[in-house]
C-alpha positions in Angstrom: -0.2 0.0 0.1 1.6 3.3 -1.1 1.3 6.3 1.8 -0.6 9.2 1.2 0.7 12.4 1.4 -1.3 14.8 3.9 -2.9 18.1 3.3 -3.7 20.1 6.6 -6.0 23.4 5.6 -6.9 26.2 8.0 -10.3 26.9 7.4 -10.9 31.0 7.6 -10.2 33.0 4.5 -8.9 29.2 3.1 -12.2 27.0 2.8 -14.4 29.7 4.0 -14.8 33.5 3.0 -15.3 35.4 6.5 -15.3 39.0 5.5 -19.2 38.8 6.5 -18.5 36.7 9.3 -15.8 36.8 11.6 -14.5 40.2 10.1 -17.6 41.9 10.1 -18.1 40.6 13.7 -14.5 42.0 15.1 -15.7 45.6 13.5 -19.5 45.1 15.3 -17.4 44.4 18.5 -14.8 46.9 18.5 -17.9 49.5 17.4 -19.9 48.1 20.6 -17.1 48.9 23.4 -15.8 52.1 21.3 -18.3 53.6 19.0 -15.6 53.4 16.3 -15.7 51.5 13.2 -12.4 50.1 12.1 -11.9 48.4 8.6 -11.1 45.4 7.2 -7.9 46.7 5.9 -7.3 47.6 9.9 -8.1 44.0 11.0 -5.7 42.8 8.2 -2.9 45.1 8.8 -3.0 43.0 12.2 -3.0 39.7 10.7 -0.3 40.5 8.6 1.9 41.5 11.3 1.2 38.2 13.1 0.3 37.3 16.9 -3.4 37.6 16.1 -5.0 34.4 15.4 -7.5 34.7 18.1 -10.2 36.9 16.9 -11.4 37.3 20.5 -8.0 38.7 21.4 -7.8 40.6 18.2 -10.8 42.3 19.1 -9.8 43.3 22.3 -6.6 44.4 21.4 -8.3 46.9 18.5 -10.5 48.3 21.3 -8.2 48.8 23.7 -6.1 50.7 20.7 -9.2 52.7 20.4 -9.4 54.0 23.7 -11.3 51.2 25.6 -10.4 49.0 28.4 -13.1 46.0 28.1 -13.0 42.7 30.0 -11.9 39.6 28.1 -15.0 37.8 28.9 -17.3 40.8 28.1 -15.6 41.2 24.6 -16.1 37.3 23.9 -19.8 37.1 25.1 -20.6 40.6 22.9 -18.4 38.8 20.0 -20.6 35.3 20.4 -23.6 37.1 20.3 -22.9 39.1 16.9 -21.1 36.0 15.7 -23.4 33.4 16.4 -26.8 34.8 17.2 -29.1 32.3 18.1 -29.2 28.7 16.6 -26.0 30.1 14.2 -28.3 32.6 12.6 -26.0 35.5 13.3 -23.1 36.7 11.0 -21.9 33.2 10.6 -24.6 32.4 8.5 -23.2 34.9 6.0 -20.2 32.8 5.4 -19.4 31.4 1.9 -17.9 28.3 0.7 -14.6 28.7 -1.1 -13.6 25.1 -1.9 -16.1 24.3 -4.9 -16.1 22.6 -8.2 -15.3 19.3 -6.7 -11.8 20.5 -5.5 -11.8 18.5 -2.3 -13.0 15.0 -4.0 -10.1 15.4 -6.4 -7.6 16.0 -3.7 -8.9 13.4 -1.5 -7.8 10.9 -4.4 -4.6 11.4 -3.8 -4.0 13.1 -0.4 -5.3 12.7 3.3 -7.2 15.9 4.1 -7.0 17.2 8.0 -8.0 20.7 9.4 -6.1 22.7 12.0 -8.4 26.0 12.7 -8.1 28.5 15.3 -12.3 28.1 15.6 -13.7 25.8 18.4 -13.8 22.1 16.9 -17.7 22.2 17.1 -18.0 25.3 15.0 -15.4 24.0 12.1 -17.6 20.6 12.1 -21.1 22.7 11.8 -19.7 24.3 8.9 -18.0 21.3 7.3 -21.5 19.9 7.9 -23.1 22.8 6.1 -21.0 23.2 3.2 -18.8 20.0 2.2 -21.0 17.1 4.2 -19.4 14.5 1.7 -15.6 15.9 2.7 -13.6 14.1 4.8 -11.2 15.9 7.2 -9.5 13.7 9.7 -8.1 14.7 12.0 -10.0 18.0 13.0 -7.9 19.9 15.2 -9.5 23.1 17.2 -9.0 26.0 19.5 -9.8 23.6 22.6 -7.5 20.6 21.0 -4.3 22.9 21.8 -2.2 24.1 24.7 -1.2 26.6 22.6 -2.5 28.3 19.4 -0.9 29.6 16.5 1.7 30.6 15.4 3.0 27.9 18.2 2.7 24.7 15.9 1.2 22.5 18.7 -1.9 21.5 16.4 0.4 20.5 13.2 2.4 18.6 15.5 -0.6 16.7 17.1 -1.7 15.6 13.3 1.3 14.9 12.2 1.6 12.5 14.9 -1.9 10.9 14.4 -1.2 10.4 10.8 0.9 8.0 8.5 1.8 9.8 5.7 4.6 10.4 2.7 4.9 14.0 3.0 2.7 16.9 4.8 1.6 20.8 3.5 -0.2 23.3 5.5 -2.3 25.7 3.5 -3.4 29.0 5.2 -3.8 32.5 5.0 -2.0 34.5 7.8 1.1 34.9 9.2 0.4 33.0 12.2 -0.2 30.1 9.9 2.7 30.5 8.2 4.8 30.5 11.1 3.4 27.6 12.6 4.1 25.7 9.4 7.7 26.8 9.4 8.2 25.8 13.0 6.7 22.2 12.4 9.0 21.9 9.5 6.0 21.6 7.4 5.9 23.3 3.7 3.6 26.1 3.6 1.1 27.2 0.7 0.0 30.6 1.5 -3.4 31.8 0.2 -3.6 35.8 -0.6 -6.9 36.1 -2.2 -7.8 39.0 -4.6 -10.5 40.5 -2.2 -7.7 40.8 0.8 -6.8 44.3 1.3 -3.3 44.2 1.8 -2.8 40.8 -0.6 0.6 42.1 -2.2 2.0 42.9 1.2 0.9 39.6 2.7 2.1 37.8 -0.5 5.3 39.7 -0.2 5.9 38.8 3.9 4.8 34.9 3.0 7.8 34.8 0.4 10.4 36.1 2.6 9.4 33.7 5.3 9.8 30.7 3.0 6.4 29.7 2.0 6.7 26.6 -0.6 3.9 28.7 -2.5 1.6 31.4 -2.4 -1.7 31.4 -4.5 -4.7 33.4 -5.3 -7.4 30.9 -4.4 -7.7 27.2 -3.8 -8.3 26.3 -7.4 -4.7 26.7 -8.3 -3.8 24.0 -5.7 -3.8 21.1 -8.4 -1.3 22.8 -10.4 0.9 23.8 -7.3 1.5 20.6 -5.4 3.6 18.1 -6.4 
């Protein structure tokens, strides 16, 4: 039996467009606590800097930068109300699936698929069930499954230990994804999408950090991977 290669995906900004969900939730949460409306470009600048993988903590940082002094638990509660709503009818309902046209099924013919996301695991599984019920990601590693979040490579090491594979790649869209991959010794494929307001800056940062490749969207994966 020939051992398969392993593709480990991030979720937000890679499999799912979160411009109208997580990004908008950060904007609304900051406005709730400060009255100031930050922009997606402001958020992207912090993502490009790195150290902003957790959107709860990103919202806290942006609130403090705009004059607030919030309690973290209060910020998380407000964030969750905006994002999840009741029975997931909040901004999570505005998400758009990016891995269309049978891409995952074709990749799964050659590769084992896994997921390492900063989301809570239940939420990642909810999103997969909604958009890609036939896709098999195994294992799925979420926020609660790691002792240290990205850019720490803890989640990647966990996946590598749990799987048999001939080679592995991590596909992500932030500097924290890139740094986690490099710390784990895993080649990184960066996604710098056309709607990213700081796309060229992100692309350059990925290349400077030693990314294996940088793509505009997942449709380029098949001709990028060996």
